[in-house]
C-alpha positions as CSV (number, residue, x, y, z in Angstrom):
1,M,179.2,25.3,211.7
2,D,175.9,23.7,211.0
3,E,173.2,24.2,213.6
4,W,170.4,21.5,213.8
5,K,167.3,22.1,215.6
6,L,164.3,19.7,216.2
7,E,161.2,20.8,218.3
8,I,159.1,18.2,219.9
9,K,155.6,19.1,221.0
10,K,153.3,16.8,223.0
11,V,149.7,16.8,221.9
12,T,146.6,14.9,222.9
13,N,147.2,11.8,221.0
14,G,150.9,11.9,220.2
15,Y,153.7,14.2,219.2
16,I,154.6,16.7,216.5
17,L,158.3,17.0,215.6
18,K,159.2,20.1,213.7
19,G,162.6,20.4,211.9
20,Q,164.4,20.1,208.6
21,F,163.8,16.5,207.5
22,G,165.9,14.8,204.8
23,N,167.9,17.0,202.6
24,S,165.5,19.8,202.6
25,D,166.2,23.3,203.8
26,N,162.5,23.8,204.5
27,I,161.0,23.3,207.9
28,S,158.4,20.7,208.1
29,E,156.5,18.7,210.6
30,M,156.2,15.0,211.4
31,I,153.3,13.6,213.3
32,I,153.7,10.5,215.5
33,E,150.3,9.3,216.8
34,E,149.6,7.1,219.8
35,N,147.7,4.4,217.8
36,N,149.3,1.1,218.8
37,I,146.9,-1.3,220.5
38,D,149.3,-2.7,223.1
39,N,150.8,0.4,224.7
40,P,150.2,3.4,222.6
41,K,152.1,5.9,224.9
42,L,155.3,3.8,225.0
43,E,155.1,2.9,221.2
44,A,154.7,6.6,220.4
45,M,157.7,7.6,222.6
46,K,159.9,4.8,221.1
47,D,159.1,6.2,217.7
48,V,159.9,9.7,218.8
49,L,163.3,8.6,220.2
50,F,164.1,6.7,216.9
51,E,163.3,9.9,214.9
52,V,165.4,12.0,217.2
53,M,168.3,9.7,216.7
54,E,167.9,9.6,212.9
55,Y,167.5,13.2,212.8
56,F,171.0,13.8,214.4
57,G,172.6,11.1,212.4
58,I,172.7,8.3,215.1
59,I,171.9,5.1,213.2
60,Y,172.2,1.5,214.5
61,S,174.8,-0.5,212.6
62,K,175.8,-4.1,213.3
63,H,179.4,-2.9,212.3
64,N,179.6,-0.4,215.3
65,K,181.2,-1.5,218.4
66,Q,178.6,0.4,220.4
67,N,175.0,1.3,219.5
68,I,172.0,3.0,221.2
69,I,169.2,0.4,221.6
70,I,165.6,1.6,222.1
71,N,163.3,-1.2,223.3
72,I,160.2,-1.6,225.3
73,E,160.8,-4.2,227.9
74,E,158.1,-6.3,229.6
75,K,158.6,-7.4,233.2
76,K,157.9,-11.1,233.7
């Protein structure tokens, strides 16, 4: 059985994801910074959630009957 592990660490200006990305057996880090002008905290969290989904093989497809959608909604 394969065991997948992803560590997420909150830092001052974003997040650090640590895991085995791609087809590599090596542990590496991915940095997601809060650098969007509109809402940096929400945009960075949205990026983290996308990376978590992709890491564990959950990918949106128009052919799926069900998908997980990650959006930032603005109240009007």
